[in-house]
KOLLOLUM-531630 format. One line per 5 residues: number of its first residue (from 0); their letters; for each residue x, z, y of N, C-alpha, C. Coordinates in nm, 2 decimals. Layout:
BEGIN
NUM> a> X:Z:Y:X:Z:Y:X:Z:Y  ... .
END
This chain:
BEGIN
0> xxxxx> 2.17:-0.39:-0.65:2.09:-0.49:-0.72:2.03:-0.59:-0.61  2.02:-0.71:-0.64:1.96:-0.81:-0.56:1.82:-0.78:-0.53  1.78:-0.79:-0.40:1.64:-0.76:-0.36:1.54:-0.85:-0.43  1.57:-0.97:-0.45:1.47:-1.06:-0.51:1.45:-1.02:-0.66  1.55:-0.98:-0.73:1.54:-0.93:-0.86:1.45:-0.80:-0.86 .
5> xxxxx> 1.48:-0.71:-0.77:1.40:-0.59:-0.76:1.25:-0.62:-0.74  1.23:-0.72:-0.65:1.09:-0.76:-0.62:1.02:-0.82:-0.74  1.09:-0.90:-0.81:1.03:-0.96:-0.93:1.01:-0.86:-1.04  1.10:-0.77:-1.06:1.09:-0.66:-1.16:0.97:-0.57:-1.13  0.96:-0.54:-1.00:0.85:-0.46:-0.95:0.71:-0.52:-0.98 .
10> xxxxx> 0.70:-0.65:-0.95:0.58:-0.72:-0.97:0.54:-0.73:-1.12  0.64:-0.74:-1.20:0.61:-0.74:-1.35:0.56:-0.60:-1.39  0.63:-0.50:-1.34:0.58:-0.36:-1.37:0.44:-0.33:-1.32  0.41:-0.38:-1.20:0.27:-0.36:-1.15:0.17:-0.43:-1.24  0.20:-0.56:-1.28:0.11:-0.63:-1.37:0.09:-0.56:-1.50 .
15> xxxxx> 0.20:-0.51:-1.56:0.18:-0.44:-1.69:0.10:-0.31:-1.67  0.12:-0.24:-1.56:0.05:-0.11:-1.54:-0.09:-0.12:-1.50  -0.13:-0.22:-1.42:-0.26:-0.23:-1.36:-0.34:-0.35:-1.39  -0.30:-0.43:-1.48:-0.38:-0.55:-1.52:-0.52:-0.51:-1.56  -0.62:-0.58:-1.52:-0.62:-0.71:-1.46:-0.61:-0.70:-1.30 .
20> xxxxx> -0.55:-0.79:-1.24:-0.53:-0.80:-1.10:-0.55:-0.94:-1.05  -0.61:-0.96:-0.93:-0.62:-1.09:-0.87:-0.52:-1.10:-0.76  -0.40:-1.15:-0.80:-0.29:-1.17:-0.70:-0.33:-1.28:-0.60  -0.30:-1.26:-0.47:-0.33:-1.36:-0.37:-0.20:-1.41:-0.32  -0.10:-1.32:-0.29:0.02:-1.36:-0.23:0.13:-1.26:-0.26 .
25> xxxxx> 0.25:-1.32:-0.28:0.37:-1.24:-0.30:0.47:-1.30:-0.20  0.52:-1.22:-0.11:0.61:-1.27:-0.01:0.74:-1.18:-0.01  0.85:-1.24:-0.02:0.98:-1.17:-0.01:1.05:-1.21:0.12  1.08:-1.12:0.21:1.15:-1.15:0.34:1.30:-1.12:0.32  1.38:-1.19:0.39:1.52:-1.18:0.38:1.58:-1.04:0.43 .
30> xxxxx> 1.50:-0.96:0.49:1.55:-0.83:0.55:1.53:-0.72:0.45  1.50:-0.74:0.33:1.48:-0.64:0.23:1.34:-0.58:0.22  1.25:-0.65:0.28:1.11:-0.61:0.27:1.03:-0.73:0.21  0.90:-0.69:0.18:0.82:-0.79:0.12:0.67:-0.74:0.12  0.58:-0.82:0.07:0.44:-0.78:0.07:0.38:-0.85:-0.05 .
35> xxxxx> 0.28:-0.78:-0.10:0.19:-0.83:-0.21:0.05:-0.81:-0.17  -0.04:-0.91:-0.20:-0.18:-0.90:-0.16:-0.26:-0.93:-0.29  -0.38:-0.86:-0.29:-0.47:-0.87:-0.40:-0.61:-0.88:-0.34  -0.70:-0.94:-0.42:-0.85:-0.94:-0.39:-0.91:-0.87:-0.51  -1.04:-0.82:-0.48:-1.10:-0.75:-0.59:-1.13:-0.84:-0.71 .
40> xxxxx> -1.16:-0.77:-0.82:-1.19:-0.84:-0.95:-1.33:-0.82:-0.99  -1.42:-0.81:-0.89:-1.56:-0.79:-0.91:-1.60:-0.64:-0.92  -1.50:-0.55:-0.91:-1.53:-0.41:-0.91:-1.58:-0.36:-0.77  -1.63:-0.24:-0.76:-1.68:-0.19:-0.63:-1.57:-0.17:-0.53  -1.60:-0.16:-0.41:-1.50:-0.14:-0.30:-1.42:-0.01:-0.33 .
45> xxxxx> -1.49:0.09:-0.37:-1.42:0.22:-0.40:-1.32:0.21:-0.51  -1.37:0.14:-0.62:-1.28:0.12:-0.74:-1.15:0.04:-0.70  -1.18:-0.07:-0.62:-1.07:-0.16:-0.59:-0.97:-0.09:-0.50  -1.02:-0.02:-0.39:-0.92:0.04:-0.30:-0.86:0.16:-0.36  -0.92:0.23:-0.46:-0.86:0.34:-0.53:-0.74:0.28:-0.62 .
50> xxxxx> -0.76:0.17:-0.68:-0.66:0.10:-0.76:-0.54:0.06:-0.67  -0.57:0.01:-0.55:-0.47:-0.03:-0.45:-0.38:0.09:-0.41  -0.45:0.20:-0.38:-0.37:0.33:-0.35:-0.28:0.37:-0.47  -0.33:0.35:-0.59:-0.25:0.38:-0.71:-0.13:0.29:-0.72  -0.15:0.16:-0.68:-0.04:0.07:-0.69:0.06:0.10:-0.58 .
55> xxxxx> 0.02:0.14:-0.46:0.11:0.18:-0.35:0.19:0.30:-0.39  0.12:0.40:-0.45:0.20:0.52:-0.50:0.29:0.49:-0.61  0.25:0.39:-0.70:0.34:0.35:-0.81:0.47:0.29:-0.75  0.45:0.20:-0.65:0.57:0.14:-0.58:0.66:0.25:-0.52  0.60:0.35:-0.46:0.68:0.46:-0.40:0.76:0.53:-0.51 .
60> xxxxx> 0.71:0.54:-0.63:0.78:0.60:-0.74:0.91:0.54:-0.77  0.93:0.41:-0.73:1.06:0.35:-0.75:1.16:0.38:-0.64  1.12:0.46:-0.54:1.20:0.49:-0.43:1.19:0.40:-0.31  1.09:0.31:-0.32:1.07:0.21:-0.21:0.97:0.27:-0.11  0.97:0.23:0.01:0.86:0.26:0.11:0.75:0.16:0.09 .
65> xxxxx> 0.62:0.20:0.10:0.51:0.12:0.09:0.40:0.16:0.18  0.33:0.06:0.24:0.21:0.10:0.31:0.10:0.00:0.27  -0.03:0.05:0.28:-0.14:-0.03:0.24:-0.23:-0.06:0.36  -0.27:-0.19:0.36:-0.37:-0.23:0.46:-0.49:-0.28:0.39  -0.61:-0.23:0.42:-0.73:-0.27:0.35:-0.81:-0.36:0.44 .
70> xxxxx> -0.87:-0.46:0.37:-0.96:-0.55:0.44:-1.09:-0.55:0.36  -1.20:-0.49:0.41:-1.32:-0.48:0.34:-1.40:-0.61:0.36  -1.48:-0.64:0.25:-1.57:-0.76:0.25:-1.66:-0.75:0.37  -1.69:-0.87:0.42:-1.79:-0.88:0.53:-1.86:-1.01:0.52  -1.94:-1.05:0.62:-2.01:-1.18:0.62:-1.92:-1.30:0.61 .
75> xxxxx> -1.80:-1.29:0.67:-1.71:-1.40:0.68:-1.62:-1.41:0.55  -1.60:-1.30:0.49:-1.52:-1.29:0.37:-1.59:-1.20:0.26  -1.64:-1.26:0.16:-1.73:-1.19:0.06:-1.65:-1.10:-0.04  -1.52:-1.09:-0.02:-1.45:-1.00:-0.12:-1.36:-0.91:-0.04  -1.32:-0.80:-0.11:-1.22:-0.71:-0.06:-1.08:-0.76:-0.08 .
80> xxxxx> -0.99:-0.73:0.01:-0.86:-0.77:0.00:-0.77:-0.65:0.05  -0.65:-0.64:-0.01:-0.55:-0.54:0.03:-0.41:-0.60:0.03  -0.33:-0.56:0.13:-0.20:-0.60:0.14:-0.11:-0.48:0.13  -0.01:-0.48:0.05:0.09:-0.37:0.04:0.22:-0.42:0.09  0.27:-0.36:0.20:0.40:-0.39:0.25:0.50:-0.30:0.19 .
85> xxxxx> 0.62:-0.36:0.16:0.72:-0.28:0.08:0.86:-0.30:0.15  0.93:-0.18:0.16:1.07:-0.19:0.21:1.15:-0.14:0.09  1.23:-0.23:0.04:1.31:-0.20:-0.08:1.43:-0.11:-0.05  1.46:-0.09:0.08:1.57:0.00:0.12:1.52:0.14:0.14  1.39:0.16:0.13:1.33:0.29:0.15:1.31:0.33:0.29 .
90> xxx> 1.34:0.24:0.39:1.33:0.28:0.53:1.19:0.25:0.58  1.17:0.25:0.72:1.05:0.23:0.78:1.00:0.08:0.76  0.87:0.06:0.76:0.82:-0.07:0.75:0.79:-0.13:0.88 .
END
């Protein structure tokens, strides 16, 4: 299956399963990897990052590799952000 189609289908599945979400960025790289980024939706840090771990695990359930990078709110950035890197071939990120 085409990686771009897999990526689009995955993002639709994430939206259906975990809505509401504040999507920041969706990036598809030509090497079979990609990333998605979210910011919090007004929930606490714990709630937000717990949801992000659930999304990462959801992605792994499709047989893809996924890793989560957390960016906690601070003085320069008043909201939490998370980036999930994905390898659609299941290999290392």
